[in-house]
TORLODREN-532501 format. One record per atom (N, C-alpha, C): residue in one letter; x, z, y. Coordinates in pm, whole numbers, plus 50000, padded with zeros to 5 digits. Atoms other than C-alpha are relative to their C-alpha. Layout:
N
AXZY/...
end
This chain:
551
M499184991049919/M591836107155008/M500165014549930/H500034987150056/H590876139554843/H500875000449856/L499255001450129/L592356127354506/L501464999250034/A498675001549968/A595566117854679/A500575013950035/I499554987149972/I595816152654826/I500125009349886/L500004990950120/L594916171154507/L501144995449904/G498885004350089/G597316148954307/G501355003650058/A498634997249944/A600166154154557/A500355015549994/V499714985750007/V599776191854572/V500235004449855/S499724997450140/S599496193654192/S501364996649952/L498735004150045/L602516173554138/L501145006950067/S498924993449936/S604626191554391/S500135015049939/I499894986650074/I603666225654225/I500614998549860/L499335002550128/L604466210753887/L501474997450004/Y498505002649987/Y607816198354015/Y500765013150022/T499364986849979/T608616232754134/T500095008049879/L499914991250120/L607786249253810/L500984994049897/I499115005950086/I609816223853611/I501374995350052/Y498835004749930/Y612566219453859/Y501345001249922/P498724998450070/P615436233453645/P500174988549886/W499855010250113/W614636208353364/W500194985450070/V499905011849938/V614186179153611/V501474998750059/Y498704999549940/Y617446189253782/Y501104995349894/R499035003750107/R619326184453445/R499804986349943/S500415013250058/S617646152253355/S499744989150112/Q500215011049904/Q618146120853566/Q498684991949974/L501105007450043/L615486102753371/L498725006050049/A501204992649954/A612866130153447/A499854999050145/H500105000949851/H613716128353817/H499514986150031/Y500495014149978/Y613186089953809/Y498554999649970/I501465000550030/I609786095853637/I499145006950105/M500774992849890/M608706121553896/M499964991450119/F499895008149881/F609846098154166/F498934988849989/G500835009750014/G607866070454020/G498405003350007/V501464994349998/V604666091853984/V499675003250147/A500364994549856/A605016106354338/A499894989250107/S499835010649891/S605796074554536/S498514994550029/P501325005649968/P602196059754498/P499005011150074/L500744990149930/L600736093254603/L500415001450143/I499584999549868/I602786094154914/I499424988850077/V500595011049932/V601636059454995/V498565002650024/G501334998149990/G598136069754933/G499725011150114/L500164990349893/L598526099755167/L500244993750140/I499745007649872/I599966076955437/I498704991250042/G501265006849981/G596826054855397/G498845010250044/A501134990349966/A594556085855412/A500215004850137/F499714995249864/F596326096655739/F499454989150090/A500545011649908/A595606062255890/A498474999950003/W501364999450005/W592106064455770/W499375011250093/R500434988849918/R591626098555936/R500124996750157/V499875004449864/V592906083756260/V498744991650044/Q501155008749978/Q590236056456243/Q498655008450016/V501124991849996/V587646082756160/V499815007750127/L499944993049870/L588596103056465/L499554991250109/A500355009749895/A588336072856689/A498524996549995/R501385002550009/R584906064156554/R499135011050031/S500804988549972/S583616098756573/S499935002650144/L500034997949847/L584576101356945/L498974991150059/R501075010049949/R582446068857004/R498715004649965/V501334994550038/V579566084156811/V499615012050081/H500324988549916/H579786117457006/H499604995050137/G500375004849875/G579586097557315/G498544994550014/K501375005550005/K576446078157212/K498945011549974/L501004989250029/L574716109957078/L500065010350099/N499974988949882/N575746130657385/N500015013849939/V499934986450060/V576796159857169/V500765009550107/S499484990249897/S577846192257342/S501614999849993/G498574998749985/G581446198857461/G500555008749890/E499464990450103/E581756227757207/E500044992449863/F499935006450120/F580856205056924/F501184990450003/R498835009549991/R583356178457035/R501325006749975/G498754992850023/G586116204057058/G500205005449859/R499794994850141/R585466219156716/R500224988149908/S499845012150096/S585166184056552/S501484994850017/I498605004749977/I588526173056711/I500995009349943/R499174990350057/R590186205356602/R500104999149854/L500145001050152/L588906202856242/L500754987549956/Q499345012650050/Q589946165756216/Q501485000950027/G498574999149977/G593366173956366/G500645007949897/V499414991450106/V593946202456116/V500074991249874/L500075007050129/L592976179755829/L501074988250001/M498935009749981/M595296151955958/M501405006549975/G498844991650028/G597976179155966/G500245003149854/V499944997050146/V597196188855606/V500534987549926/I499635012650065/I597686152655498/I501544997750018/A498615001249955/A601036150255687/A500875010649929/L499264989350068/L602216183355546/L500134998249833/T499995003750144/T601196173155185/T501004988849964/A499035011050015/A603116141155216/A501425004450011/T498674994649980/T606146159955350/T500385008349879/T499814991050108/T605946186255075/T500414991249880/L499745007850123/L605876159654803/L501294991850017/A498755006949972/A608626139654965/A501235008449983/T498884990850012/T610916169254990/T500155005449857/S499944996250141/S610146177754622/S500844990149922/I499195010450082/I611496144754493/I501294995050067/L498715003049939/L614196141754761/L500565012650051/P499494986749970/P615886176254758/P500775000950130/G499114998849894/G618316167455033/G499304997750138/L500765004149885/L615536157755283/L499975011950105/L500064988049915/L615146193555432/L500695011649928/Y499384988050052/Y616876226655395/Y498995007949916/L500834993050096/L615406248455116/L498915009750068/N500924989349937/N613986275155351/N498914992650086/V501035007549913/V612356248255578/V498984993849901/K500845006250102/K610906231255264/K499015009749946/L500904989550042/L609506263255138/L498945004450100/T500974997849892/T607866270055474/T499004989950007/V500885012149988/V606346235855488/V498985000849893/A500804999450123/A605066239855130/A499005010450021/A500844989149995/A603636273955195/A498854997950104/V501035003349910/V601766263455503/V498994989749954/D500725010150055/D600526231855337/D499015006649892/Y500884994550106/Y599166251255031/Y498905009050063/M500914991249947/M597536276855250/M498864992250074/L500885007249935/L595746250655459/L499064992549897/V500765005750110/V594676232155144/V498955009349948/A500844989250057/A593216264455007/A498915003250094/I501004996849907/I591356271355329/I499034988650021/F500855010549959/F589976236755408/F499424990949883/Y500395009550108/Y589686219155073/Y499375007049870/V500494994750109/V588646244754824/V498424999449988/R501455000349993/R584966247554935/R499414986049978/P500525013750029/P584516209554941/P500164996649844/E499815002850147/E585886206654587/E499045009149913/V500984991050067/V583636235954472/V498644993950012/N501225005749980/N580646218654622/N499844987149909/L500035011150076/L581566186454448/L499705002649854/Y500214997550140/Y581796201954111/Y498635006349974/A501294993850018/A578646222154164/A498884990749999/D501025011249994/D576606191354246/D500284987749939/F499505012650060/F578456166154029/F498854994149923/D501035006150088/D575516161953792/D498664998650066/R501385000849929/R572706163554053/R499774985550045/A500245014449977/A571266128954068/A499474998250156/L500385001549858/L570636113154415/L498545001950024/H501454998649975/H566846112954365/H499565014249974/D500454986350026/D566816150254272/D500025008350121/I500104991949873/I565646165254599/I499195012749967/R500594988250021/R564316200454628/R498384998650010/M501534999149998/M560616206954544/M499715014750044/P500044987049951/P559766237254758/P498955008549929/F501044992450072/F556646246954553/F499414989549897/N500735008350091/N554606232554265/N498525002650015/I501414998049972/I550996227154360/I499185004349874/K500804996250120/K549896232653994/K500035016149995/D499964985550007/D551146269054023/D499025005850100/V500904994649901/V549076273854335/V498484998149948/I501285001550053/I545946258154182/I499555009149891/E500194991550118/E546346278153862/E500155015250030/G499954986349949/G546746310354064/G501335007449967/R498794993050024/R550396317653959/R500805002150135/V499314997649869/V551546315154316/V498915001050119/D500924997749883/D549716328454627/D500194988550107/A499865011149902/A548846298054860/A500495005250140/S499564995649869/S549546320555165/S501515001550009/Q498674997150002/Q553036325255053/Q500874985549998/V499395013850012/V553766287155033/V500414994750134/S499445006149881/S555886272155300/S500744986649965/M499395013350043/M556946235355293/M501354997950072/G498815002749917/G559536234455568/G501015011350006/V498954990749990/V562686251655663/V500125003750143/S499984995549862/S562696273555981/S501265007150022/R498704993149990/R565976291055908/R500974994249886/L499105006350101/L569076278555717/L500015008549876/S500064991250120/S568706308055479/S498954996049905/E501135003850087/E565496291855351/E500484985849925/L499555011150079/L567626261455221/L500475005049858/D499574996950143/D568526260654841/D501575001750018/R498604997549996/R572056271854762/R500854986049999/Y499225012149998/Y573206236054692/Y500044993650135/E499995005349868/E572176226155033/E500925007250098/T499024993149920/T574016254655208/T501504999149964/L498665003650053/L577016246654995/L500494986550069/S499645012849933/S576866211455152/S500405002150145/L499544997449858/L577136226955502/L501375005050004/D498684994550002/D580236245255396/D501044989749957/A499025009650063/A581726215555220/A500434988550105/C499675010949913/C581686190755513/C501315001750077/V498794999849913/V585126183255649/V500174986950082/E500115011449908/E584066153355860/E500864988849952/I499255010650056/I585646126855634/I499504987250063/G500515012149938/G583296100955795/G499414989649910/A500375011450092/A582376080955484/A498414998750011/C501494999949987/C578586090955542/C499704991350127/E500255006449873/E578736079255900/E500264984949998/E499575014750010/E580436046055816/E498964991949924/S500945007950077/S577826036555564/S498515002750033/C501364996849957/C574726050555744/C499374987850081/P500655010549920/P572406021755862/P499475004450139/A500454994649874/A570956044156131/A501165000650102/T498864999449911/T574346050456285/T500434986550043/V499605014649964/V575276013156257/V499094993550098/A501075006849911/A572056003456429/A499965007150139/G500184994149880/G572566027056708/G498845009050018/R501014989849984/R569916051856628/R500595013950018/P499514986749964/P570216088456728/P500365009149895/L499674992450119/L571636099256402/L501384997149944/S498765000850079/S575036105456243/S499875011249899/P500034989550099/P574856123555906/P501135010450017/R498894992149985/R578256138155979/R499765011150118/V500244991049886/V577226152356317/V498815010149964/L501234992250032/L573836165556181/L500465011849912/V499684989450092/V575436184955899/V500985010150071/R499024991449926/R578316198456124/R499305009150097/K500754991049901/K575816211056383/K499345010949923/L500514989250085/L573976230156112/L501005009049942/A498904990550059/A577236243955964/A500435009150110/M499654991749887/M578046256156319/M498995010750017/L501044990349978/L574676272556330/L500035011449892/K500124990450106/K575146290256000/K500555014050037/G499494986649977/G575406328056021/G499445005950128/T500554995249874/T573736329756364/T498575005849977/T501314994350010/T570556350956409/T499395001050133/G500704998249869/G567956355356683/G499724986650063/P500365012649929/P567116328756949/P501094990249981/G499025010750013/G568816296056884/G500514998749859/S499625001350133/S569166301056511/S499134991149919/N500905009850060/N566326276556426/N500754986349989/P499275013250018/P567846243756282/P499514990350099/L500705009949904/L565346224456507/L500375002950142/D499484998449870/D567006239856800/D501324992550025/V498685008249982/V570216219556741/V499884985549946/V500175013950058/V568796188756560/V498694995650063/S501235005649932/S566316166856749/S499104993849902/D501045007250096/D563096152756591/D500474984149976/D499755014150018/D564376117056655/D501204998649899/E498894999750104/E567596125056453/E499474999549858/L500554999450127/L565456133456161/L499134988749959/W500855012150031/W563026104456185/W500834987449991/A499115012150006/A565936080256225/A500514996249862/C499515002850138/C566886084755862/C499094991549917/T500845008250088/T565726058755619/T500055004649849/T499894993550138/T566566080855322/T500574990149899/C499395009450091/C568636052755174/C501035005749905/G499114993950092/G571046077055024/G501504996050007/A498705004449990/A574176058855131/A501015011250043/C499204988549949/C575556090955306/C500505009049884/T499804991050114/T575256113254994/T500874992149894/Y499405008250105/Y576356084954757/Y501514997650031/N498645003549960/N579566077954958/N500795012450038/C499234987649960/C580536114555045/C500915004049888/P499004997250111/P583716123154842/P499705014849951/V500124985550046/V582676160354829/V498485002849981/G501364997650055/G578926155554749/G499095007650088/V500894994449915/V577246166755069/V498624994149984/R501485005450027/R573376162955031/R499274998150143/H500635001649865/H572456149855377/H498534997549993/V501455003950002/V569096135155277/V499145011949955/D500744988450034/D567916166555104/D499725009150110/I500154991149879/I568536186655420/I499074993050100/I500855007549901/I566886159955641/I498515000649955/I501414999750043/I563736159155427/I499535014450014/D500534985949976/D563536197755427/D499575003350143/L500324998249859/L563666196955800/L498814991650055/R501335007549966/R561106169055823/R498765007549956/R501134992450049/R558816191555615/R499585010350113/R500304990949900/R559086216655889/R499344993850119/L500715007349885/L558136190656153/L498604997549971/V501375002650045/V555086181755949/V499195012850014/E500724986749996/E554246218555915/E499605003650133/L500264997749865/L554406221856292/L499184990550067/G500815010249935/G552396190556362/G500754991750095/R499215007949902/R555246173856548/R500134985649956/L500145014350040/L554166138156461/L499454992550110/D500575008849900/D553486108756683/D498854993049932/Q501215005750044/Q550446087156648/Q500204991249872/K499815008950110/K551906062956394/K500255008249864/K499744990750118/K553076090956156/K498755006749963/S501354993150029/S549696108656191/S499064989749934/N500915010250059/N547896075756118/N500214997949859/L499675001550147/L549866071655794/L499355010449918/L500524989250080/L548886105355666/L498494999650005/L501425000649991/L545366100055792/L499454988649904/N500385011550098/N545156066555592/N500145004549860/L499934995350146/L546276084155282/L498865009249971/S501144990550022/S543596110155325/S498654992649991/Q501265005849994/Q540756088055420/Q499844987249902/Y500125011950079/Y541446055355225/Y500665000349871/G499214999550127/G543916065154950/G501034990449993/N498805010549988/N546416039455071/N500645000050133/T499274999249889/T548926034355336/T499534989050109/M500345010749920/M547416003455483/M498805001550096/G501214997949924/G544326017755635/G498844990649979/T500995008750045/T542075994655439/T499215006549893/P500864994250101/P539006005155234/P500484996649868/N499495002150137/N540066009854870/N499004992349911/Y500975006450081/Y536895994254742/Y500384984849983/G499615013850018/G537665960254579/G501464997550006/R498575001349985/R541355967054586/R500604989449907/H499435009550098/H542025945554283/H499044989149960/E500985010250052/E539135921754279/E500644986250004/W499285012649996/W541425892854377/W500774997149869/L499265002750122/L543275898054054/L499064994849887/R500935005250105/R540175890053845/R500144984549987/E499815014550010/E540665853653937/E501194996249924/L498805003750073/L544095854753782/L499925004849857/G500264996050135/G542625868653457/G500435014649967/V499474986950019/V543875904453501/V498745009449989/K501204990450028/K541465931853362/K500405014050039/T499754986049982/T541085967853448/T500225007449877/V499814992050121/V541985995453214/V498685003249922/E501314998850079/E538296000453131/E499534987549934/E500305012950067/E537825963653056/E500934996049885/N498995003150103/N540935962552847/N500655013049943/P499464987150047/P541305995952670/P501195000749909/N498865001250091/N543915982852434/N501294996750070/F498775004049920/F546415975752717/F501205006349953/Q498744994450038/Q550075981752645/Q500775005750130/Y499274997049871/Y551375981953014/Y498935001450111/L500754998349875/L549735995053331/L500754992950104/L499385006649874/L550575970953623/L499635008450107/W500244993549874/W550915993253921/W500254989750119/V499875010349890/V550245969254203/V500515006150132/G499564993249871/G550895993054492/G499254996650116/C500775002149879/C549605994754839/C500384985950063/M499495012849948/M551715964354957/M499454988549916/G500445010750095/G550905944154649/G498464998149996/S501465000650003/S547185951854676/S499434993350124/F500615003449864/F546635945255053/F500754990250079/D499115008649914/D549575926155201/D499984985949945/S500195013150046/S549095888855174/S501334994349945/R498725005350058/R552855881755126/R500305006749867/A499694992450120/A553245909154869/A499024995449881/R500805004450105/R550235895654678/R500604987149937/E499335011950062/E552225862554623/E501025004549904/I499104994650101/I554855883254445/I499305004049874/V500754995550121/V552265899254218/V499464987649931/K500535012450066/K550725864254146/K501174994349930/A498855006250067/A554155850854058/A500305007649863/L499754991950117/L554745879753812/L498864998049894/I501055002350097/I551325874953656/I500014985949931/E499845013150049/E551955837953616/E501034999849888/V498974997950100/V555175846153432/V499545007149877/L500494993750116/L553425870153212/L498974992649917/R500865009250072/R550805844753125/R500774989949919/E499135009550067/E553515819953033/E500575007349876/A499514992650115/A554835847752799/A498975004249907/G501084996450093/G551395852552645/G499715015350001/L500114984649996/L551315889352762/L498845004750089/L501004995749902/L548375889552997/L499005009249939/D500974989950066/D546105906452742/D500635014249988/E499424987250018/E548585934552725/E500165007750137/I499844995149865/I548425941053098/I498575004750046/A501154995749930/A545885961653289/A500215007150131/V499824993349859/V545335975653639/V498945010750011/L500914989149976/L543536006253771/L498834996550079/G501165002649920/G541245987753998/G499875009050116/D500314991449876/D539566008654274/D500535014149977/E499484986850025/E541066039754101/E501545000650045/E498605000249959/E544596029854204/E500145004150156/T499774995049856/T545716047854523/T501544998750032/C498615000049969/C549146053354687/C500755007949888/C499184991550089/C551976066154464/C500485012750059/G499594987449935/G552796091854723/G501435000650063/D498704999949946/D556286081954817/D500165001750146/P499894998049849/P555726076755191/P499735014650051/A500364986249956/A554096111255220/A501235009649969/R498914991350035/R557006128055039/R501214997850092/R498705003849917/R559886109955239/R499635003550142/L500244995349860/L557976117755565/L500085014850018/G499914985049999/G557886154455467/G498715007149974/E501314993950029/E554326159555368/E499965002049847/E499914997250133/E555056175455034/E498675003649928/G501284995850059/G551586190054980/G499214987349971/R500755012250008/R549896156255021/R500644991549888/F499365007250103/F552446140054793/F499605006049856/Q500374995250123/Q551806164554512/Q498544998849960/E501455001550024/E548066161954548/E499774984949931/I500155013150043/I548436123754507/I500614999149853/A499375000950130/A550826127754212/A499145005049894/L500864994250096/L548546151454027/L498724991249966/R501115008750017/R545566128154071/R500384988049921/N499465012150080/N547586098353945/N500295003549852/I499574995450136/I548956118053649/I498705001749911/E501304997650068/E545346127953556/E499444986149961/L500475014250038/L544396090153552/L500824995049888/F499175005650105/F547366081553346/F499695007449860/R500334992850122/R546426108553090/R498594994849946/K501375004350032/K542726097353102/K500064987349923/Y499995013550059/Y543556061553011/Y501094997949905/G498915001750109/G546506068452774/G501134991350047/V498965008149952/V549056052252997/V501345004749946/R498624996550055/R552506051952822/R501074991350065/R499015009549936/R554256023053008/R499364994750130/I500395003849865/I554076013453376/I501044989650048/I499175010649941/I555395981153540/I499594999750143/T500365001249850/T555705980753922/T501034991050073/I499155009049917/I557065956654176/I500715007050102/C499494992649895/C558085983854409/C501015010549958/P499024990650026/P561286003954386/P499615014050034/H500404987349950/H559756033254570/H499015006149899/G500944995050114/G556806035754309/G500855001649881/Y499184998650121/Y559416030654041/Y500765013149996/N499204987049993/N561546060354158/N499095011749996/T500954989149978/T558496082054231/T499415003349859/F500454998350136/F557026076653882/F500965004449906/K498924996850101/K560286078753694/K500655013750018/N499194987549962/N561806107953880/N499215012050056/D500734989149922/D559516126854120/D498835006149918/Y501204994050054/Y556396129653902/Y500335008749880/A499674991550108/A558206145353612/A500305014750048/K499824986849947/K559006175353837/K498615006850031/V501414994449986/V555256178853912/V499335003849879/D500514997950132/D554246175253553/D500844994249903/P499065005550100/P556676172853266/P499514990049900/W500655010850082/W554166151553075/W500474986650043/M499565013349952/M555416122153276/M501354995749940/R498755003550065/R558746123753093/R499744990749871/G500265008950114/G557056105752808/G499424986450032/V500495012649958/V555886076353021/V501174991050044/E498935009749966/E558206046053035/E499664992650123/V500305007249875/V558536031153377/V501014987750018/Y499195011749977/Y559855996153441/Y499794993750125/H499985008749883/H560745977453757/H499734985849943/H500375014250051/H559495941253712/H501254992649966/V498865007550029/V563075928553717/V500615003949860/E499584995550123/E563945949653417/E499114993649880/F501005005650095/F560795936853234/F500234984649991/L499755015050010/L561575900153327/L501254997249928/R498695001850066/R565125903653208/R499825000549843/G500294998950145/G563875915152864/G499234987049944/L500795012050048/L561495885152843/L500924988449993/V499135012750002/V564135859852935/V500995001249893/E498874997850100/E566915874652709/E499354998949852/K500675002050126/K564375875852412/K499574985949965/G500455012950016/G563535840052474/G498544997550006/V501434999949989/V559875848352530/V499604991350122/V500145007549884/V560225833152881/V501324991050008/K498765008549981/K562545802052920/K500104995350138/V499685005149868/V564155792853246/V500994989349996/S499045011349993/S565985762453362/S501085003050108/M498814998749904/M569315761053544/M499754989350119/G499955008949886/G569335747053893/G501204999750084/N498755000249932/N571765741054172/N499865007950136/I500314992749877/I570385766054437/I501065012049998/V499144989149969/V572845791454586/V499255012050041/F500764987849962/F571375826554580/F500945011550040/T499354987049971/T572415860454724/T498895009849969/I500974988750039/I570675893454618/I500135011450101/H500214987449921/H569455920854845/H499595011349900/D500464989150086/D569465952454630/D499365010550073/P500764989449933/P566845977754727/P500745013749982/C499354987550005/C568306012054794/C499505007949878/Y500744990950097/Y565676030354571/Y500174994049854/L499805006650140/L566426005454282/L501515001449953/A498535001050027/A570216000754303/A500625013650000/R499254986949984/R571606032854444/R499385011449947/Y500674988850065/Y568956057654330/Y499904999849863/N500265001750151/N568466043953988/N500964991249923/G499055008150072/G571446022153908/G499604987049939/V500435012950057/V569465990953839/V500654988450083/V499245011749918/V571915963053951/V500294988949897/E499685011050086/E572535941753640/E498754991049967/P501195009650039/P569015926853548/P499934988750099/Q500225010849901/Q568735907653866/Q501124990150000/R498925008650010/R572275893553825/R499994991049877/V500105007850129/V571775883953465/V498934988450013/L501045009849976/L568595865453564/L500464988550089/I499495010849903/I570105846853866/I501114991449929/S498955006950065/S573145837253648/S499504988749906/R500605009750089/R570795818053420/R499254989350078/I500865009149908/I569075799853712/I500814992550107/G499185006549898/G571765791553980/G501185006750018/K498624993649965/K574895803154158/K499775012250082/L500194988449919/L575245838154295/L501225002250096/R498944996549899/R577175846454606/R499685014250045/E500244985449966/E577465884354653/E500245001850148/V499824995649872/V576975898154991/V500955012550000/R498984989650004/R579715923455099/R499385013149951/Y500684986850033/Y577275953555065/Y498914997349886/H500955003950114/H575685949354715/H500065010249897/G499984990550100/G574795967954415/G499635013750050/A500254986549956/A574846005554452/A500515002950142/Q499504998249858/Q576696000554787/Q499254990350095/T500855009249928/T573815979054921/T499775006850140/F500374995249869/F572765981755294/F498514999150018/C501474998149999/C569315993455372/C499324989150085/C500795009849922/C566535969455502/C499365006750114/G500554991849893/G565295997555728/G498575005549982/A501394995250022/A561896004755566/A499905013149934/G500064988250081/G562686034155347/G499845013150083/G500204986949934/G561926070955430/G498694999050089/A501265001849925/A558386059955555/A500294992850134/N499675006449875/N560226041155839/N499144986650022/Y500825012749992/Y558046010355766/Y498915001950090/W501224997449924/W555126027755941/W500185005450137/Y499794994549864/Y556776041156264/Y501304994650052/D498835004949927/D559446033856513/D500875011050046/V498984990049935/V562636051856638/V500834992350091/P499095006749909/P564926044256926/P501244993849928/E498735006450068/E567756019656821/E500424988950087/E499405010449918/E570065994956975/E499764986449929/R500315012150078/R569515969256691/R499135003949884/R500774997750111/R567105966156415/R500764999449873/I499154999450135/I568505975156066/I499744988049928/S500265011850083/S566705946055911/S500754988150054/H499255011349941/H568365921956158/H501495000449956/I498644998550041/I571755936356070/I500164994749849/R499965004050142/R571035932655698/R499814985049978/L500075014450010/L569845897355734/L501224991950034/G498845004949964/G572865888455918/G501075000249891/Q499034998350107/Q575065901755638/Q499664990449880/L500425008750112/L573105882455374/L500224985050035/M499875014049964/M573255850055576/M501504995750004/E498605003149999/E577055852955603/E500514993649868/T499575004950134/T577165843555232/T499774984549992/G500245014550004/G575855808355313/G499014996049891/A500925002550105/A573205812355034/A498734992950055/Q501245006649946/Q570135791155044/Q498745008149976/A501094991450013/A567845818354921/A500485015049984/I499804986050016/I567835856354944/I499015005449906/V500814995650104/V566465872654643/V499705014850024/T500294985349981/T564555906054697/T499235004949869/L500584993750110/L563215930154452/L499005011650040/C500804989849943/C560905950054675/C499054994350110/P500905005849914/P557775941654872/P500335004050152/F499674995149864/F558995962455172/F501244992750055/C498745007749964/C562535946755173/C499634984750039/N500425013449979/N560855912555150/N499354997350137/A500614999549857/A558605920555455/A500915001150107/M499124996949887/M561395933755662/M500964987750020/L499055011049991/L563815905255587/L499234986450049/N500745011949952/N561075877955637/N499695001550149/D500274998049869/D560145894155964/D501244997350086/A498725002849933/A563795894256072/A500424986650018/A499745014050008/A564215858255977/A499114992650113/R500905006149898/R561085849056192/R500435003650148/V499694995149873/V562155870056490/V501304993150047/K498775005549961/K565655855256489/K500064985049980/G500135014050006/G564395820056430/G500814992649887/V499185006150115/V566155812256098/V499204998649874/E500905001550117/E563195809155866/E500354987949921/G499665013150061/G564105772255794/G501334999549936/K498645000550052/K567725780755714/K500115007849870/V499874992250118/V567145805755433/V498615004249953/K501204994250061/K564295815855201/K500165013949965/V499994986450048/V563465851955131/V498965000649899/I500985001050103/I561845852454793/I500305011749895/D499844989050098/D561185878554522/D500574994049860/I499495004050132/I562865876454171/I498924993649913/A501075005850082/A559435870154010/A499684985550050/E500205012549946/E558985840054241/E501164990249952/V498915009050058/V562445826754134/V499824995849861/I500215002750134/I561625830253774/I498774989549980/R501185009350017/R558225813253814/R500444985450037/A499645013149958/A559825783254002/A500944994149894/H499085006850093/H562275777753716/H499595001549859/L500634999750139/L559955781453413/L500134986649939/R500035012950074/R560405755253143/R499305003249867/S500794998850115/S558395748852839/S500965001649873/
end
């Protein structure tokens, strides 16, 4: 839509500048007509899209019970933007069809159009260009705990959360200015689809309306409810699909940090943080003997195998959850088949949580403490390569840790699907072709955050037939576990995992391939609750490879 408007305005200005030449050349006029016609069609489509967005936003406003003032401002803004689209289409049409309107009327329409475009579309485009290179995973780190420990920053001056909009980073405040209620965030948001009390569009616009106010009522938490913030799964679909680069997730995490700072946590969220403090894992299980069960599979610790090449990060789910353990076992059996078991080692009792749940929940201090401890372990044992079955650990090690300590940039991080693809393509592991129909559920933190979408498809193409679900790859739909949602509940009309399972089952596939222990758990639970366990299998990519190994 923005490209159609930008192209139409640019073309009409160009046409005005070169009009004398076009007027004398019939061929040039035909060329301009050919270029302009698709843009006009695009603008008509954009207008129809905005009508749908307005209708959907009115429904969302009713569900979220937003104030009358907000509804009025939203309707006025969307009405103006629909007017801009109509005026832009009219301006371009009158440029290529000179007789359509009188010259003075045409100039008036064009002047009003260009003025409104400048008022309402310049800031969104500025925000887009300003944040164009900012990766989805690159969220603000409000402080670096190393600076506090080493005395470069006074601990009393450290604040995790945001109590005023002025405390947001500039790129976040630009996002507030940029939002023009396009609605792409809302359409792709699993929380909104599931009937949770969150619309990314509404949240950002409420904060934008708050901007510039002072005194009572200027606190962001005065206009955004706790449940709105906890409803987010941090899947990133909102930011990924926003045409003007609004950073919804960054703002939500900053506000969550404030809730943590204020202690506004229910029992389940408090228990999660308590488990991290007491046990070093999210499962509330004593960490002693965490990897003893791996000894039976021939896996050694880093101390027992000092010449290891790859650290296998098992993770909290892989270490303690019985279903996730089966995924780890499958991976180890494939590695044994490849003759690589001696190159693998685990941390044993020294492995704790990677810290992702703490950070996404908003406990930045706890996350950085965990990260520093793990980085010290990596240094101690000379870790240079890490394999993990969990996209959250993958993203944390690959992206978040490097901001805590730049040393981590020298550590290679592999999700197990990337590693398995390499083994299969090199012929180290051989697989057989079957007749099973698969569909793939792409984890948000693997596909959308890190762009890992090809390895799983390459592997499945060598084993069976792939039927893509509508929302796949970087446009995947969340399972509902991200953003620490796995450990707590929020009000909702439908479970996100049930929605996603329904989408996947629409493909008619016999097996759903997962690449994350949390996704696997959520979808298996959804299949059990909905009574469809016998109709479809939910299996990890490592289990698929193990089942199709050939000598």
